[in-house]
C-alpha positions in Angstrom: 14.1 -13.5 -35.1 15.6 -12.2 -31.9 12.3 -11.3 -30.1 14.5 -9.4 -27.4 15.4 -6.9 -29.9 11.4 -6.2 -30.6 11.2 -5.3 -27.1 9.9 -1.7 -26.1 12.6 0.6 -24.1 9.8 0.4 -21.5 10.1 -3.3 -20.9 13.7 -3.3 -20.9 14.0 -0.5 -18.3 11.8 -2.5 -15.3 13.3 -4.6 -13.4 11.2 -8.1 -11.8 9.8 -8.0 -8.6 12.6 -9.3 -6.1 10.0 -9.9 -4.1 8.5 -12.6 -6.9 12.1 -14.0 -6.9 11.9 -14.8 -3.5 8.7 -16.5 -3.7 10.7 -18.3 -6.3 13.4 -19.5 -4.2 10.7 -20.3 -1.5 9.4 -23.0 -3.8 12.3 -24.7 -4.1 12.5 -25.1 -0.1 11.1 -27.9 2.2 8.8 -26.2 4.2 10.3 -22.7 4.8 9.5 -20.2 7.4 8.1 -17.9 4.9 8.3 -14.5 6.6 8.8 -12.8 2.9 4.9 -12.5 1.5 2.6 -9.7 2.3 -0.6 -11.6 2.4 -3.0 -11.9 5.2 -3.4 -15.5 6.7 -6.8 -15.4 8.0 -9.9 -16.2 5.5 -11.9 -13.8 4.0 -14.9 -13.0 6.3 -18.0 -15.1 5.5 -20.4 -12.0 4.6 -18.1 -10.9 1.9 -17.4 -14.5 0.5 -21.5 -15.2 0.6 -22.1 -12.1 -0.8 -19.7 -12.7 -3.9 -21.0 -16.2 -4.6 -24.9 -14.9 -4.6 -23.6 -12.2 -7.2 -22.4 -15.2 -9.3 -25.1 -17.5 -8.8 -27.5 -14.6 -9.7 -25.6 -13.7 -12.8 -23.9 -10.6 -12.0 -21.0 -11.9 -14.0 -20.8 -9.3 -16.8 -19.3 -5.8 -16.8 -19.9 -3.4 -14.3 -19.9 0.7 -15.5 -16.3 1.5 -15.8 -16.4 3.5 -12.7 -17.9 0.5 -11.1 -21.0 -1.4 -9.8 -23.5 1.6 -8.9 -24.3 0.2 -5.8 -20.5 -0.3 -4.6 -20.0 3.3 -5.8 -23.0 4.5 -3.7 -21.9 3.0 -0.7 -18.1 3.7 -1.1 -19.4 7.6 -1.8 -21.3 7.1 1.8 -18.7 5.8 3.8 -16.4 8.7 2.5 -18.8 11.1 3.7 -18.6 9.6 7.1 -14.9 8.8 7.3 -13.1 11.8 5.5 -15.9 14.3 5.3 -15.8 14.2 1.6 -19.2 15.1 -0.6 -18.4 13.0 -3.7 -20.2 13.7 -6.9 -20.7 12.1 -10.2 -17.8 12.0 -12.6 -19.5 14.9 -14.9 -19.3 17.1 -11.4 -16.4 19.3 -12.0 -16.7 20.8 -8.3 -16.9 17.5 -6.5 -14.4 14.9 -5.7 -15.3 11.6 -7.6 -15.1 7.5 -6.4 -13.4 5.2 -8.8 -13.5 1.2 -8.1 -10.4 0.0 -9.7 -8.7 -3.2 -9.9 -7.2 -3.4 -6.6 -4.8 -0.4 -5.5 -2.3 -1.7 -7.6 -4.7 -0.8 -10.5 -5.4 2.7 -9.2 -1.6 3.6 -9.0 -1.1 2.6 -12.7 -4.3 4.6 -13.6 -3.0 7.2 -11.7 0.6 7.3 -13.0 -0.9 7.3 -16.5 -3.1 10.0 -15.9 -0.6 12.6 -14.4 2.6 11.6 -15.8 4.4 12.4 -19.4 8.0 11.4 -20.1 10.4 13.8 -18.1 7.8 14.2 -15.4 8.5 13.4 -11.9 6.8 12.0 -9.0 8.1 11.7 -5.3 8.1 8.7 -3.6 9.5 7.7 -0.5 12.7 5.3 0.2 11.8 2.6 1.1 9.1 2.1 -1.2 6.3 -0.3 -2.2 8.1 -2.0 -5.2 5.8 -0.8 -8.0 6.3 3.0 -6.9 9.6 3.6 -9.1 8.6 1.1 -12.1 5.5 2.6 -12.8 7.1 6.1 -13.7 9.6 4.1 -15.7 6.5 3.0 -17.3 5.6 6.2 -18.3 8.6 7.4 -19.1 8.6 9.8 -15.9 11.2 10.0 -13.1 10.5 8.7 -9.6 12.2 10.9 -7.3 13.3 9.1 -4.1 12.6 10.8 -0.5 14.8 9.4 1.8 13.5 8.7 5.4 15.5 6.8 7.1 15.8 6.1 10.2 12.1 6.3 11.1 10.6 6.0 7.9 8.0 8.7 7.8 8.0 10.8 4.5 7.8 14.7 6.2 7.1 17.5 4.7 10.7 18.7 5.5 12.1 15.7 3.7 9.7 16.5 0.8 9.9 20.4 0.1 13.8 20.2 -1.2 12.6 17.6 -3.9 10.2 19.5 -5.5 10.9 21.3 -8.7 9.0 22.8 -12.0 8.7 19.2 -13.2 7.0 17.7 -10.1 3.5 16.6 -10.6 2.7 14.5 -7.6 4.1 13.4 -3.8 3.3 9.8 -3.6 3.0 8.5 0.1 1.8 5.7 1.8 0.8 5.2 5.6 0.9 2.9 7.6 3.7 2.3 4.8 5.0 -1.1 3.1 7.7 -1.9 4.1 8.1 -0.5 7.5 4.6 -0.4 8.7 5.3 3.4 9.9 2.4 5.8 9.6 2.6 9.7 9.8 0.9 11.5 12.9 -1.8 13.8 12.3 0.2 16.9 12.1 2.7 15.4 10.0 -0.1 14.9 7.5 -1.0 18.5 7.9 2.3 19.6 7.2 2.7 17.2 3.8 -0.9 18.5 2.7 -0.4 22.0 3.3 3.0 21.7 1.4 1.4 20.1 -1.6 -1.3 22.7 -1.5 1.2 25.8 -1.7 3.3 24.0 -4.4 0.6 23.2 -6.8 1.1 19.6 -6.9 -1.0 16.4 -6.0 -0.7 14.4 -2.7 -1.2 10.7 -3.8 -2.2 9.1 -0.3 -1.7 5.3 -0.5 -3.7 4.1 2.4 -4.5 0.4 1.7 -3.6 -0.4 5.3 -5.8 2.5 6.9 -8.1 -0.2 8.3 -5.0 -2.0 9.2 -3.6 0.6 12.0 -2.7 -0.8 15.3 -5.0 0.9 18.4 -1.8 2.9 19.5 -1.5 4.6 16.2 -5.0 5.9 15.8 -6.5 9.1 17.0 -9.4 10.9 17.0 -11.3 11.5 13.8 -12.0 15.1 12.8 -14.9 13.5 11.2 -17.6 10.8 11.8 -19.0 9.4 14.8 -17.8 10.6 18.5 -15.2 8.2 19.5 -14.2 7.2 16.2 -10.6 6.1 16.3 -8.8 6.1 13.0 -5.2 6.2 11.5 -4.3 10.1 10.6 -4.6 10.9 7.2 -4.5 14.0 4.9 -7.9 13.3 3.3 -9.9 14.5 6.7 -8.0 17.9 6.6 -10.3 20.7 5.5 -10.3 21.1 1.6 -7.9 18.2 1.0 -10.4 17.3 -1.7 -8.7 19.8 -4.1 -5.5 18.5 -3.2 -5.5 14.8 -2.5 -6.0 11.3 -4.2 -7.1 9.0 -2.2 -6.2 5.5 -2.7 -7.7 2.5 -0.4 -8.2 -1.3 -1.0 -9.9 -4.1 0.3 -7.4 -7.1 -0.2 -5.4 -6.5 2.8 -7.9 -6.0 5.3 -10.5 -8.4 4.6 -8.0 -11.0 2.9 -9.3 -10.9 -0.4 -6.0 -9.9 -2.2 -6.8 -12.1 -5.1 -10.2 -10.4 -5.6 -8.3 -7.5 -6.9 -10.6 -4.7 -5.4 -9.9 -1.2 -4.4 -11.1 2.3 -5.2 -9.8 5.9 -5.3 -11.5 9.3 -4.7 -10.3 12.7 -5.5 -10.3 15.9 -7.8 -13.0 15.0 -10.3 -10.6 16.1 -13.2 -8.2 13.4 -12.2 -10.4 10.6 -11.5 -12.3 11.4 -15.2 -9.1 11.1 -16.7 -8.5 7.6 -14.6 -12.1 6.5 -15.4 -11.0 7.1 -19.2 -7.9 5.2 -19.1 -9.5 2.2 -17.5 -12.1 2.1 -20.1 -9.1 1.2 -22.3 -7.3 -1.3 -20.0 -9.2 -2.9 -16.9 -12.2 -1.8 -18.6 -14.0 -2.4 -14.9 -12.8 -4.5 -11.5 -14.3 -7.9 -11.4 -18.0 -7.5 -11.2 -19.2 -10.2 -8.9 -16.4 -9.6 -6.1 -17.5 -5.7 -6.4 -20.6 -7.2 -5.0 -18.9 -9.2 -2.4 -17.0 -6.4 -1.1 -20.0 -4.4 -0.3 -20.3 -6.3 2.7 -17.2 -5.2 3.8 -18.2 -1.7 5.1 -20.4 -3.7 7.7 -17.5 -6.4 8.7 -15.7 -5.5 12.1 -11.8 -6.7 11.4 -11.2 -5.2 14.9 -10.0 -8.5 16.8 -8.1 -9.9 13.6 -6.1 -6.6 13.7 -5.2 -6.9 17.1 -4.1 -10.3 17.3 -1.6 -8.8 14.5 -0.4 -6.0 16.8 0.4 -8.8 19.2 2.9 -10.5 16.4 4.1 -6.6 16.0 4.8 -6.8 19.6 6.5 -10.1 19.5 8.8 -8.7 16.8 9.8 -5.4 18.6 10.3 -7.7 21.7 12.7 -10.3 20.4 14.8 -8.2 18.0 14.6 -5.1 19.4 17.3 -6.6 21.8 19.6 -7.3 19.0 19.2 -4.5 16.4 17.0 -1.5 15.4 13.3 -2.2 14.6 11.2 1.0 13.7 8.2 0.1 15.8 5.1 -0.6 13.0 2.0 1.6 13.7 -0.3 -0.9 11.1 0.1 -3.5 8.2 2.1 -6.4 8.9 5.6 -5.7 8.1 8.7 -4.6 10.2 11.4 -3.3 8.3 14.5 -4.4 10.7 18.5 -3.1 10.3 21.1 -5.8 9.6 23.4 -5.0 12.6 26.7 -3.0 11.1 28.8 -5.0 13.2 28.1 -8.2 10.9 29.6 -6.1 8.2 27.1 -7.3 5.4 24.3 -6.1 3.5 20.6 -7.0 3.7 20.9 -9.2 0.3 23.8 -11.2 2.2 22.1 -11.6 5.6 18.4 -12.6 3.6 21.1 -15.4 2.1 21.9 -16.3 5.6 18.4 -16.5 6.5 17.8 -18.8 3.5 20.7 -21.6 4.6 18.3 -21.7 7.6 15.6 -22.5 5.8 13.8 -18.8 6.5 12.5 -16.4 4.0 12.8 -12.9 3.9 13.1 -9.9 1.9 16.0 -8.1 1.3 15.9 -4.3 2.1 17.3 -3.5 -1.5 14.4 -4.6 -3.1 12.4 -1.5 -1.2 15.2 0.8 -1.4 18.3 2.4 -2.8 20.1 1.1 0.1 20.4 -2.5 1.2 21.0 -2.4 4.8 17.6 -3.9 6.0 15.7 -6.8 5.7 11.3 -6.8 5.4 9.8 -9.1 7.9 5.9 -10.0 7.2 4.2 -11.4 10.1 0.8 -12.4 8.3 1.8 -16.0 9.6 1.3 -18.3 12.1 2.3 -17.2 15.4 4.2 -19.9 16.5 6.1 -20.2 13.2 6.8 -16.3 13.6 8.3 -16.9 16.8 10.6 -20.0 15.7 11.7 -17.6 12.5 12.3 -14.9 15.0 14.5 -16.9 17.3 16.8 -18.0 14.1 16.9 -14.1 12.8 17.6 -13.1 16.0 20.3 -15.8 16.6 22.2 -14.6 13.2 22.1 -11.2 14.3 23.7 -12.2 17.4 26.3 -14.1 16.1 
């Protein structure tokens, strides 16, 4: 039997992640300088670890409700009231936004795509994009329409507007973004929200790095305590709960990526559909780890984020002398242009880096273009400096 002939068009139409291929290559190298992986290099805070251990030890190991562990749903609801001003109700309340705990932000994206998109529908995504954005559309038989954001990597209303058609169901943006780390301004958020509202499409706000925004990218929050400085978000604007599906997560900010925990909130009709699909897919997010992240809301990661801002500055100062680097506002990535004078693609430059025992990601993994490389600076600063010296030399040759 030829098993390949049994595969679905869905499976055949999806590519393996280029990031995974780089990871596999890295396993063959001898102690490479790894600037490829988007995984924090700091430990999970003790408060979260201890809470998760206690949950396991006290036998909180069964299923939670599909919506999530009740205590975490309540705590997340309270946090959103403080942070974005939304009053979230139970799923049955069609007049209020609703919260859902998900198996990571990727789990939330899977549920959102499956809840919104039929064959032939469209979702507008940024280019460059997080690798799953177009593939999830393929999985649904839909089309991911790329919105080019070069050279500043901002998915603005002006760029999105010409792409909206009668088949558009949603606009998906990420801020701070992966792969560029760039965030929208408050005005840009407002304009994008108004565009989606006026055209009757859902705005999906992927804000997995909202707490991993650097001080110089934060502004006075419209809600919350006086003096709060937050990364701008369309969710903080009046009436946004009718138009925005907000997706956030715990893994990147608290170093617990393997726990696979995120959450979303938005129009009850959309979140109710996501809860229904969760029943038949993920069932629920990992229960004892849901208990563990309850402690996240009272854990200050500010000093850690500030340390990463210093690594960001190192990249901008070192590589900014030899090429174009859009200054990251958050996350732990930089999307660096391969100098045109070298006459090579991002993939070819990646190969040059591998020859020097340095791992990066070719820009073509994240984009229709292959003109950049993505650097992750979630690594030891000394190793980062060593890798930047090599990359800078290669770009200067």
